[in-house]
N, CA, C and O atoms as a GROMACS GRO file, in nm:
protein
  524
    1MET      N    1  -5.209   2.996   0.748
    1MET     CA    2  -5.254   2.880   0.676
    1MET      C    3  -5.209   2.887   0.530
    1MET      O    4  -5.158   2.790   0.475
    2ILE      N    5  -5.230   3.002   0.471
    2ILE     CA    6  -5.191   3.020   0.330
    2ILE      C    7  -5.039   3.010   0.317
    2ILE      O    8  -4.987   2.957   0.219
    3GLN      N    9  -4.970   3.060   0.416
    3GLN     CA   10  -4.823   3.056   0.412
    3GLN      C   11  -4.772   2.912   0.421
    3GLN      O   12  -4.675   2.877   0.353
    4GLU      N   13  -4.837   2.828   0.503
    4GLU     CA   14  -4.797   2.687   0.513
    4GLU      C   15  -4.819   2.615   0.381
    4GLU      O   16  -4.735   2.535   0.339
    5VAL      N   17  -4.929   2.642   0.317
    5VAL     CA   18  -4.958   2.581   0.187
    5VAL      C   19  -4.854   2.625   0.085
    5VAL      O   20  -4.808   2.545   0.004
    6HIS      N   21  -4.816   2.752   0.090
    6HIS     CA   22  -4.716   2.805  -0.002
    6HIS      C   23  -4.579   2.739   0.022
    6HIS      O   24  -4.509   2.705  -0.073
    7GLU      N   25  -4.542   2.720   0.150
    7GLU     CA   26  -4.414   2.655   0.184
    7GLU      C   27  -4.413   2.509   0.137
    7GLU      O   28  -4.312   2.462   0.085
    8LYS      N   29  -4.526   2.438   0.156
    8LYS     CA   30  -4.533   2.299   0.111
    8LYS      C   31  -4.523   2.291  -0.041
    8LYS      O   32  -4.462   2.198  -0.094
    9ALA      N   33  -4.580   2.385  -0.109
    9ALA     CA   34  -4.572   2.387  -0.256
    9ALA      C   35  -4.427   2.409  -0.299
    9ALA      O   36  -4.380   2.346  -0.394
   10GLN      N   37  -4.356   2.498  -0.229
   10GLN     CA   38  -4.215   2.522  -0.262
   10GLN      C   39  -4.132   2.396  -0.234
   10GLN      O   40  -4.043   2.362  -0.312
   11GLN      N   41  -4.160   2.329  -0.124
   11GLN     CA   42  -4.087   2.206  -0.093
   11GLN      C   43  -4.113   2.100  -0.199
   11GLN      O   44  -4.022   2.028  -0.239
   12ARG      N   45  -4.239   2.090  -0.245
   12ARG     CA   46  -4.274   1.993  -0.348
   12ARG      C   47  -4.201   2.025  -0.478
   12ARG      O   48  -4.154   1.935  -0.547
   13GLN      N   49  -4.192   2.154  -0.511
   13GLN     CA   50  -4.120   2.195  -0.632
   13GLN      C   51  -3.971   2.162  -0.620
   13GLN      O   52  -3.909   2.118  -0.717
   14THR      N   53  -3.915   2.183  -0.502
   14THR     CA   54  -3.773   2.152  -0.484
   14THR      C   55  -3.749   2.003  -0.498
   14THR      O   56  -3.652   1.961  -0.560
   15LEU      N   57  -3.837   1.922  -0.440
   15LEU     CA   58  -3.822   1.778  -0.452
   15LEU      C   59  -3.834   1.734  -0.598
   15LEU      O   60  -3.757   1.650  -0.645
   16GLU      N   61  -3.933   1.791  -0.669
   16GLU     CA   62  -3.948   1.756  -0.811
   16GLU      C   63  -3.824   1.796  -0.889
   16GLU      O   64  -3.779   1.722  -0.977
   17PHE      N   65  -3.767   1.913  -0.858
   17PHE     CA   66  -3.645   1.956  -0.926
   17PHE      C   67  -3.531   1.858  -0.899
   17PHE      O   68  -3.457   1.820  -0.990
   18LEU      N   69  -3.518   1.817  -0.772
   18LEU     CA   70  -3.411   1.724  -0.738
   18LEU      C   71  -3.428   1.591  -0.811
   18LEU      O   72  -3.331   1.535  -0.862
   19VAL      N   73  -3.551   1.543  -0.816
   19VAL     CA   74  -3.574   1.414  -0.882
   19VAL      C   75  -3.552   1.426  -1.032
   19VAL      O   76  -3.491   1.337  -1.093
   20GLU      N   77  -3.600   1.534  -1.092
   20GLU     CA   78  -3.591   1.548  -1.238
   20GLU      C   79  -3.454   1.593  -1.286
   20GLU      O   80  -3.406   1.545  -1.389
   21ARG      N   81  -3.389   1.684  -1.214
   21ARG     CA   82  -3.266   1.745  -1.264
   21ARG      C   83  -3.139   1.694  -1.194
   21ARG      O   84  -3.044   1.654  -1.261
   22ALA      N   85  -3.139   1.695  -1.063
   22ALA     CA   86  -3.014   1.669  -0.990
   22ALA      C   87  -2.975   1.521  -0.994
   22ALA      O   88  -2.858   1.490  -1.012
   23LEU      N   89  -3.070   1.430  -0.977
   23LEU     CA   90  -3.036   1.288  -0.977
   23LEU      C   91  -2.983   1.240  -1.112
   23LEU      O   92  -2.883   1.168  -1.115
   24PRO      N   93  -3.046   1.277  -1.225
   24PRO     CA   94  -2.985   1.239  -1.353
   24PRO      C   95  -2.847   1.303  -1.373
   24PRO      O   96  -2.758   1.241  -1.432
   25LEU      N   97  -2.829   1.426  -1.324
   25LEU     CA   98  -2.699   1.491  -1.334
   25LEU      C   99  -2.595   1.414  -1.252
   25LEU      O  100  -2.480   1.400  -1.294
   26GLN      N  101  -2.636   1.364  -1.137
   26GLN     CA  102  -2.545   1.284  -1.054
   26GLN      C  103  -2.506   1.156  -1.128
   26GLN      O  104  -2.390   1.114  -1.121
   27LYS      N  105  -2.601   1.094  -1.197
   27LYS     CA  106  -2.570   0.973  -1.274
   27LYS      C  107  -2.472   1.004  -1.386
   27LYS      O  108  -2.380   0.926  -1.412
   28VAL      N  109  -2.491   1.117  -1.453
   28VAL     CA  110  -2.400   1.157  -1.561
   28VAL      C  111  -2.260   1.182  -1.506
   28VAL      O  112  -2.162   1.140  -1.567
   29LEU      N  113  -2.251   1.250  -1.392
   29LEU     CA  114  -2.120   1.276  -1.332
   29LEU      C  115  -2.052   1.146  -1.291
   29LEU      O  116  -1.931   1.131  -1.308
   30LEU      N  117  -2.128   1.052  -1.239
   30LEU     CA  118  -2.071   0.924  -1.200
   30LEU      C  119  -2.020   0.848  -1.321
   30LEU      O  120  -1.912   0.789  -1.318
   31GLN      N  121  -2.099   0.849  -1.430
   31GLN     CA  122  -2.056   0.781  -1.552
   31GLN      C  123  -1.934   0.848  -1.613
   31GLN      O  124  -1.843   0.779  -1.660
   32SER      N  125  -1.929   0.981  -1.612
   32SER     CA  126  -1.814   1.050  -1.669
   32SER      C  127  -1.690   1.028  -1.583
   32SER      O  128  -1.579   1.020  -1.636
   33SER      N  129  -1.707   1.018  -1.452
   33SER     CA  130  -1.590   0.993  -1.367
   33SER      C  131  -1.536   0.853  -1.390
   33SER      O  132  -1.416   0.829  -1.377
   34GLN      N  133  -1.625   0.759  -1.424
   34GLN     CA  134  -1.579   0.623  -1.452
   34GLN      C  135  -1.501   0.619  -1.583
   34GLN      O  136  -1.405   0.543  -1.595
   35THR      N  137  -1.542   0.699  -1.680
   35THR     CA  138  -1.471   0.696  -1.808
   35THR      C  139  -1.347   0.783  -1.806
   35THR      O  140  -1.246   0.748  -1.868
   36LEU      N  141  -1.351   0.896  -1.734
   36LEU     CA  142  -1.236   0.986  -1.734
   36LEU      C  143  -1.129   0.943  -1.636
   36LEU      O  144  -1.010   0.955  -1.667
   37ALA      N  145  -1.167   0.894  -1.520
   37ALA     CA  146  -1.068   0.861  -1.417
   37ALA      C  147  -1.102   0.727  -1.351
   37ALA      O  148  -1.141   0.724  -1.235
   38PRO      N  149  -1.086   0.616  -1.424
   38PRO     CA  150  -1.118   0.487  -1.362
   38PRO      C  151  -1.021   0.449  -1.252
   38PRO      O  152  -1.055   0.370  -1.164
   39HIS      N  153  -0.898   0.505  -1.256
   39HIS     CA  154  -0.801   0.473  -1.151
   39HIS      C  155  -0.844   0.527  -1.016
   39HIS      O  156  -0.802   0.475  -0.913
   40LEU      N  157  -0.927   0.632  -1.015
   40LEU     CA  158  -0.973   0.687  -0.888
   40LEU      C  159  -1.074   0.594  -0.822
   40LEU      O  160  -1.083   0.588  -0.699
   41LEU      N  161  -1.151   0.520  -0.905
   41LEU     CA  162  -1.251   0.432  -0.849
   41LEU      C  163  -1.189   0.304  -0.795
   41LEU      O  164  -1.246   0.240  -0.706
   42SER      N  165  -1.074   0.264  -0.848
   42SER     CA  166  -1.013   0.138  -0.806
   42SER      C  167  -0.909   0.158  -0.696
   42SER      O  168  -0.831   0.067  -0.669
   43THR      N  169  -0.908   0.274  -0.633
   43THR     CA  170  -0.812   0.296  -0.525
   43THR      C  171  -0.847   0.208  -0.406
   43THR      O  172  -0.962   0.167  -0.391
   44ALA      N  173  -0.749   0.180  -0.324
   44ALA     CA  174  -0.770   0.092  -0.209
   44ALA      C  175  -0.867   0.157  -0.112
   44ALA      O  176  -0.860   0.277  -0.086
   45THR      N  177  -0.955   0.076  -0.058
   45THR     CA  178  -1.050   0.129   0.038
   45THR      C  179  -0.984   0.137   0.175
   45THR      O  180  -0.899   0.056   0.210
   46MET      N  181  -1.026   0.236   0.249
   46MET     CA  182  -0.968   0.254   0.382
   46MET      C  183  -1.031   0.153   0.477
   46MET      O  184  -1.154   0.141   0.485
   47VAL      N  185  -0.948   0.080   0.548
   47VAL     CA  186  -0.996  -0.020   0.642
   47VAL      C  187  -0.995   0.042   0.781
   47VAL      O  188  -0.892   0.088   0.829
   48LEU      N  189  -1.110   0.042   0.844
   48LEU     CA  190  -1.120   0.095   0.979
   48LEU      C  191  -1.076  -0.011   1.078
   48LEU      O  192  -1.083  -0.131   1.049
   49GLN      N  193  -1.032   0.032   1.195
   49GLN     CA  194  -0.986  -0.063   1.296
   49GLN      C  195  -1.097  -0.156   1.340
   49GLN      O  196  -1.070  -0.271   1.377
   50ASN      N  197  -1.222  -0.111   1.337
   50ASN     CA  198  -1.333  -0.193   1.382
   50ASN      C  199  -1.372  -0.299   1.280
   50ASN      O  200  -1.444  -0.393   1.314
   51ASP      N  201  -1.327  -0.286   1.155
   51ASP     CA  202  -1.366  -0.377   1.049
   51ASP      C  203  -1.271  -0.495   1.034
   51ASP      O  204  -1.292  -0.577   0.944
   52ILE      N  205  -1.168  -0.506   1.117
   52ILE     CA  206  -1.067  -0.609   1.101
   52ILE      C  207  -1.097  -0.727   1.193
   52ILE      O  208  -1.129  -0.709   1.310
   53ASP      N  209  -1.086  -0.847   1.138
   53ASP     CA  210  -1.096  -0.968   1.219
   53ASP      C  211  -0.967  -0.980   1.299
   53ASP      O  212  -0.860  -0.999   1.240
   54LEU      N  213  -0.975  -0.968   1.430
   54LEU     CA  214  -0.855  -0.964   1.512
   54LEU      C  215  -0.782  -1.098   1.519
   54LEU      O  216  -0.661  -1.101   1.542
   55LEU      N  217  -0.854  -1.207   1.500
   55LEU     CA  218  -0.788  -1.338   1.504
   55LEU      C  219  -0.722  -1.374   1.371
   55LEU      O  220  -0.624  -1.448   1.369
   56ASN      N  221  -0.774  -1.321   1.262
   56ASN     CA  222  -0.717  -1.349   1.129
   56ASN      C  223  -0.695  -1.219   1.053
   56ASN      O  224  -0.766  -1.192   0.956
   57PRO      N  225  -0.599  -1.137   1.095
   57PRO     CA  226  -0.579  -1.008   1.027
   57PRO      C  227  -0.516  -1.028   0.889
   57PRO      O  228  -0.446  -1.127   0.867
   58PRO      N  229  -0.541  -0.936   0.796
   58PRO     CA  230  -0.479  -0.945   0.663
   58PRO      C  231  -0.327  -0.937   0.672
   58PRO      O  232  -0.273  -0.869   0.759
   59ALA      N  233  -0.260  -1.005   0.582
   59ALA     CA  234  -0.113  -1.014   0.586
   59ALA      C  235  -0.048  -0.877   0.566
   59ALA      O  236   0.053  -0.847   0.630
   60GLU      N  237  -0.106  -0.792   0.479
   60GLU     CA  238  -0.044  -0.662   0.454
   60GLU      C  239  -0.053  -0.570   0.575
   60GLU      O  240   0.036  -0.488   0.597
   61LEU      N  241  -0.161  -0.582   0.653
   61LEU     CA  242  -0.170  -0.501   0.774
   61LEU      C  243  -0.074  -0.552   0.881
   61LEU      O  244  -0.018  -0.472   0.956
   62GLU      N  245  -0.056  -0.682   0.888
   62GLU     CA  246   0.039  -0.738   0.985
   62GLU      C  247   0.181  -0.698   0.950
   62GLU      O  248   0.262  -0.673   1.039
   63LYS      N  249   0.213  -0.692   0.821
   63LYS     CA  250   0.349  -0.658   0.779
   63LYS      C  251   0.383  -0.513   0.814
   63LYS      O  252   0.499  -0.481   0.841
   64LYS      N  253   0.281  -0.425   0.813
   64LYS     CA  254   0.305  -0.283   0.843
   64LYS      C  255   0.327  -0.257   0.992
   64LYS      O  256   0.388  -0.157   1.029
   65LYS      N  257   0.277  -0.346   1.076
   65LYS     CA  258   0.288  -0.325   1.220
   65LYS      C  259   0.432  -0.341   1.268
   65LYS      O  260   0.515  -0.400   1.199
   66HIS      N  261   0.458  -0.288   1.386
   66HIS     CA  262   0.589  -0.304   1.449
   66HIS      C  263   0.612  -0.451   1.478
   66HIS      O  264   0.517  -0.525   1.504
   67LYS      N  265   0.736  -0.493   1.475
   67LYS     CA  266   0.769  -0.636   1.490
   67LYS      C  267   0.723  -0.695   1.623
   67LYS      O  268   0.700  -0.816   1.631
   68LEU      N  269   0.710  -0.614   1.726
   68LEU     CA  270   0.665  -0.664   1.855
   68LEU      C  271   0.514  -0.652   1.874
   68LEU      O  272   0.459  -0.712   1.967
   69LYS      N  273   0.446  -0.577   1.788
   69LYS     CA  274   0.302  -0.556   1.803
   69LYS      C  275   0.220  -0.644   1.708
   69LYS      O  276   0.098  -0.631   1.703
   70ARG      N  277   0.286  -0.732   1.633
   70ARG     CA  278   0.215  -0.825   1.547
   70ARG      C  279   0.147  -0.932   1.631
   70ARG      O  280   0.181  -0.952   1.748
   71LEU      N  281   0.051  -1.001   1.571
   71LEU     CA  282  -0.019  -1.107   1.641
   71LEU      C  283   0.079  -1.215   1.685
   71LEU      O  284   0.073  -1.264   1.798
   72VAL      N  285   0.170  -1.253   1.595
   72VAL     CA  286   0.282  -1.341   1.628
   72VAL      C  287   0.408  -1.262   1.598
   72VAL      O  288   0.430  -1.220   1.485
   73GLN      N  289   0.490  -1.241   1.699
   73GLN     CA  290   0.609  -1.159   1.681
   73GLN      C  291   0.702  -1.222   1.578
   73GLN      O  292   0.728  -1.342   1.583
   74SER      N  293   0.750  -1.141   1.485
   74SER     CA  294   0.844  -1.190   1.384
   74SER      C  295   0.938  -1.077   1.346
   74SER      O  296   0.897  -0.961   1.344
   75PRO      N  297   1.064  -1.109   1.318
   75PRO     CA  298   1.161  -1.004   1.288
   75PRO      C  299   1.141  -0.946   1.148
   75PRO      O  300   1.081  -1.010   1.061
   76ASN      N  301   1.193  -0.826   1.128
   76ASN     CA  302   1.190  -0.763   0.995
   76ASN      C  303   1.312  -0.802   0.913
   76ASN      O  304   1.315  -0.776   0.792
   77SER      N  305   1.411  -0.863   0.975
   77SER     CA  306   1.536  -0.896   0.906
   77SER      C  307   1.525  -1.032   0.838
   77SER      O  308   1.438  -1.113   0.870
   78PHE      N  309   1.616  -1.056   0.742
   78PHE     CA  310   1.618  -1.182   0.669
   78PHE      C  311   1.756  -1.201   0.607
   78PHE      O  312   1.834  -1.106   0.600
   79PHE      N  313   1.783  -1.321   0.564
   79PHE     CA  314   1.905  -1.349   0.490
   79PHE      C  315   1.872  -1.349   0.342
   79PHE      O  316   1.761  -1.384   0.303
   80MET      N  317   1.968  -1.309   0.260
   80MET     CA  318   1.943  -1.305   0.116
   80MET      C  319   2.068  -1.348   0.041
   80MET      O  320   2.180  -1.334   0.089
   81ASP      N  321   2.046  -1.402  -0.078
   81ASP     CA  322   2.155  -1.437  -0.169
   81ASP      C  323   2.176  -1.318  -0.261
   81ASP      O  324   2.083  -1.277  -0.330
   82VAL      N  325   2.297  -1.263  -0.263
   82VAL     CA  326   2.328  -1.148  -0.348
   82VAL      C  327   2.423  -1.195  -0.457
   82VAL      O  328   2.526  -1.257  -0.430
   83LYS      N  329   2.387  -1.163  -0.583
   83LYS     CA  330   2.471  -1.202  -0.696
   83LYS      C  331   2.559  -1.084  -0.735
   83LYS      O  332   2.510  -0.974  -0.759
   84CYS      N  333   2.690  -1.108  -0.741
   84CYS     CA  334   2.786  -1.005  -0.778
   84CYS      C  335   2.765  -0.969  -0.925
   84CYS      O  336   2.743  -1.057  -1.009
   85GLN      N  337   2.772  -0.841  -0.957
   85GLN     CA  338   2.750  -0.799  -1.095
   85GLN      C  339   2.871  -0.823  -1.184
   85GLN      O  340   2.859  -0.826  -1.306
   86GLY      N  341   2.990  -0.841  -1.122
   86GLY     CA  342   3.111  -0.862  -1.201
   86GLY      C  343   3.135  -1.008  -1.234
   86GLY      O  344   3.149  -1.044  -1.351
   87CYS      N  345   3.141  -1.094  -1.131
   87CYS     CA  346   3.178  -1.234  -1.154
   87CYS      C  347   3.060  -1.330  -1.136
   87CYS      O  348   3.078  -1.451  -1.149
   88PHE      N  349   2.941  -1.279  -1.106
   88PHE     CA  350   2.818  -1.359  -1.088
   88PHE      C  351   2.832  -1.462  -0.977
   88PHE      O  352   2.767  -1.566  -0.980
   89ASN      N  353   2.917  -1.434  -0.879
   89ASN     CA  354   2.932  -1.519  -0.762
   89ASN      C  355   2.819  -1.486  -0.663
   89ASN      O  356   2.786  -1.369  -0.645
   90ILE      N  357   2.761  -1.588  -0.600
   90ILE     CA  358   2.650  -1.567  -0.507
   90ILE      C  359   2.703  -1.570  -0.364
   90ILE      O  360   2.772  -1.663  -0.323
   91THR      N  361   2.668  -1.464  -0.287
   91THR     CA  362   2.712  -1.451  -0.149
   91THR      C  363   2.589  -1.435  -0.060
   91THR      O  364   2.496  -1.363  -0.097
   92THR      N  365   2.587  -1.500   0.055
   92THR     CA  366   2.476  -1.485   0.150
   92THR      C  367   2.503  -1.365   0.238
   92THR      O  368   2.611  -1.352   0.297
   93VAL      N  369   2.403  -1.275   0.248
   93VAL     CA  370   2.418  -1.149   0.321
   93VAL      C  371   2.298  -1.133   0.414
   93VAL      O  372   2.186  -1.169   0.378
   94PHE      N  373   2.322  -1.080   0.533
   94PHE     CA  374   2.215  -1.047   0.627
   94PHE      C  375   2.157  -0.912   0.588
   94PHE      O  376   2.231  -0.820   0.555
   95SER      N  377   2.025  -0.898   0.593
   95SER     CA  378   1.959  -0.776   0.545
   95SER      C  379   1.997  -0.653   0.628
   95SER      O  380   2.002  -0.542   0.574
   96HIS      N  381   2.024  -0.670   0.756
   96HIS     CA  382   2.059  -0.558   0.843
   96HIS      C  383   2.207  -0.563   0.880
   96HIS      O  384   2.245  -0.532   0.993
   97SER      N  385   2.289  -0.602   0.785
   97SER     CA  386   2.433  -0.617   0.810
   97SER      C  387   2.494  -0.484   0.852
   97SER      O  388   2.461  -0.379   0.797
   98GLN      N  389   2.584  -0.489   0.951
   98GLN     CA  390   2.646  -0.367   1.002
   98GLN      C  391   2.788  -0.350   0.954
   98GLN      O  392   2.858  -0.258   0.998
   99THR      N  393   2.832  -0.436   0.863
   99THR     CA  394   2.966  -0.424   0.805
   99THR      C  395   2.955  -0.423   0.654
   99THR      O  396   2.855  -0.469   0.598
  100VAL      N  397   3.056  -0.372   0.588
  100VAL     CA  398   3.059  -0.373   0.442
  100VAL      C  399   3.083  -0.516   0.396
  100VAL      O  400   3.176  -0.582   0.443
  101VAL      N  401   3.000  -0.565   0.304
  101VAL     CA  402   3.015  -0.700   0.252
  101VAL      C  403   3.076  -0.692   0.113
  101VAL      O  404   3.023  -0.621   0.026
  102VAL      N  405   3.187  -0.764   0.092
  102VAL     CA  406   3.254  -0.764  -0.039
  102VAL      C  407   3.246  -0.904  -0.099
  102VAL      O  408   3.230  -1.002  -0.027
  103CYS      N  409   3.257  -0.910  -0.231
  103CYS     CA  410   3.256  -1.038  -0.302
  103CYS      C  411   3.385  -1.113  -0.271
  103CYS      O  412   3.492  -1.053  -0.261
  104GLY      N  413   3.375  -1.244  -0.254
  104GLY     CA  414   3.492  -1.325  -0.221
  104GLY      C  415   3.590  -1.338  -0.336
  104GLY      O  416   3.709  -1.356  -0.313
  105ASN      N  417   3.541  -1.329  -0.461
  105ASN     CA  418   3.629  -1.347  -0.577
  105ASN      C  419   3.693  -1.217  -0.623
  105ASN      O  420   3.815  -1.206  -0.632
  106CYS      N  421   3.608  -1.118  -0.653
  106CYS     CA  422   3.660  -0.997  -0.718
  106CYS      C  423   3.671  -0.877  -0.624
  106CYS      O  424   3.712  -0.769  -0.668
  107GLN      N  425   3.638  -0.893  -0.498
  107GLN     CA  426   3.649  -0.787  -0.397
  107GLN      C  427   3.565  -0.662  -0.428
  107GLN      O  428   3.601  -0.552  -0.389
  108THR      N  429   3.452  -0.681  -0.499
  108THR     CA  430   3.360  -0.568  -0.521
  108THR      C  431   3.269  -0.554  -0.400
  108THR      O  432   3.235  -0.654  -0.335
  109VAL      N  433   3.230  -0.432  -0.370
  109VAL     CA  434   3.141  -0.407  -0.256
  109VAL      C  435   2.999  -0.447  -0.296
  109VAL      O  436   2.945  -0.397  -0.395
  110LEU      N  437   2.938  -0.538  -0.219
  110LEU     CA  438   2.802  -0.582  -0.248
  110LEU      C  439   2.698  -0.499  -0.173
  110LEU      O  440   2.594  -0.467  -0.230
  111CYS      N  441   2.725  -0.465  -0.047
  111CYS     CA  442   2.631  -0.381   0.027
  111CYS      C  443   2.704  -0.302   0.134
  111CYS      O  444   2.808  -0.343   0.184
  112GLN      N  445   2.644  -0.188   0.167
  112GLN     CA  446   2.702  -0.099   0.267
  112GLN      C  447   2.600  -0.080   0.379
  112GLN      O  448   2.480  -0.073   0.353
  113PRO      N  449   2.646  -0.072   0.504
  113PRO     CA  450   2.552  -0.057   0.615
  113PRO      C  451   2.494   0.085   0.620
  113PRO      O  452   2.560   0.182   0.584
  114THR      N  453   2.371   0.093   0.666
  114THR     CA  454   2.307   0.222   0.696
  114THR      C  455   2.259   0.210   0.840
  114THR      O  456   2.302   0.121   0.913
  115GLY      N  457   2.170   0.298   0.882
  115GLY     CA  458   2.119   0.290   1.018
  115GLY      C  459   2.036   0.166   1.043
  115GLY      O  460   2.033   0.115   1.155
  116GLY      N  461   1.967   0.116   0.939
  116GLY     CA  462   1.883  -0.003   0.954
  116GLY      C  463   1.925  -0.111   0.858
  116GLY      O  464   2.020  -0.185   0.884
  117ARG      N  465   1.856  -0.119   0.746
  117ARG     CA  466   1.889  -0.219   0.646
  117ARG      C  467   2.015  -0.181   0.571
  117ARG      O  468   2.047  -0.063   0.556
  118ALA      N  469   2.085  -0.284   0.524
  118ALA     CA  470   2.205  -0.259   0.443
  118ALA      C  471   2.161  -0.218   0.303
  118ALA      O  472   2.064  -0.271   0.249
  119ARG      N  473   2.233  -0.123   0.243
  119ARG     CA  474   2.200  -0.074   0.110
  119ARG      C  475   2.280  -0.154   0.007
  119ARG      O  476   2.403  -0.155   0.012
  120LEU      N  477   2.210  -0.219  -0.086
  120LEU     CA  478   2.277  -0.296  -0.190
  120LEU      C  479   2.339  -0.203  -0.293
  120LEU      O  480   2.287  -0.095  -0.319
  121THR      N  481   2.451  -0.246  -0.350
  121THR     CA  482   2.515  -0.171  -0.457
  121THR      C  483   2.429  -0.181  -0.582
  121THR      O  484   2.366  -0.284  -0.606
  122GLU      N  485   2.425  -0.075  -0.662
  122GLU     CA  486   2.346  -0.077  -0.785
  122GLU      C  487   2.396  -0.187  -0.877
  122GLU      O  488   2.517  -0.207  -0.892
  123GLY      N  489   2.303  -0.257  -0.938
  123GLY     CA  490   2.338  -0.364  -1.030
  123GLY      C  491   2.340  -0.501  -0.966
  123GLY      O  492   2.335  -0.601  -1.037
  124CYS      N  493   2.346  -0.509  -0.834
  124CYS     CA  494   2.345  -0.638  -0.765
  124CYS      C  495   2.201  -0.687  -0.755
  124CYS      O  496   2.112  -0.613  -0.715
  125SER      N  497   2.180  -0.812  -0.791
  125SER     CA  498   2.047  -0.870  -0.776
  125SER      C  499   2.046  -0.957  -0.651
  125SER      O  500   2.149  -1.009  -0.610
  126PHE      N  501   1.927  -0.973  -0.592
  126PHE     CA  502   1.918  -1.051  -0.468
  126PHE      C  503   1.786  -1.126  -0.465
  126PHE      O  504   1.694  -1.095  -0.540
  127ARG      N  505   1.780  -1.227  -0.379
  127ARG     CA  506   1.655  -1.297  -0.349
  127ARG      C  507   1.659  -1.338  -0.202
  127ARG      O  508   1.765  -1.368  -0.148
  128LYS      N  509   1.541  -1.339  -0.140
  128LYS     CA  510   1.534  -1.379   0.000
  128LYS      C  511   1.556  -1.529   0.012
  128LYS      O  512   1.511  -1.607  -0.072
  129LYS      N  513   1.625  -1.567   0.117
  129LYS     CA  514   1.645  -1.709   0.144
  129LYS      C  515   1.512  -1.767   0.190
  129LYS      O  516   1.441  -1.705   0.269
  130GLY      N  517   1.479  -1.886   0.141
  130GLY     CA  518   1.356  -1.954   0.182
  130GLY      C  519   1.374  -2.030   0.310
  130GLY      O  520   1.485  -2.044   0.362
  131ASP      N  521   1.262  -2.077   0.362
  131ASP     CA  522   1.269  -2.155   0.487
  131ASP      C  523   1.327  -2.292   0.464
  131ASP      O  524   1.339  -2.370   0.558
   0.00000   0.00000   0.00000
């Protein structure tokens, strides 16, 4: 009986310590982390598979999926206008082109094929073709 009373007193002391010491310390640590590293608090939250609306998935999650596993199948390829860095001539290029594309005026190489997407030459600017 005396031992139970002693254990309850120790538990009460531990709870009082936690309320008086540990919780304010936790608040101080939280405030200091907000001032020292605010970029850590604004990191993207992890989205679980169960938290996604399957009929209206977010666009960024759909873009990451494989082209055949999207809600509506769509290709990863596109056409783009590439501006030559020498003569500023605009040429239409396929994003996954399998041949070397050269400028029609000055014969500069605009992009070179790789295993997937074509690699643009440094200095060439591009924009995706609109619908």
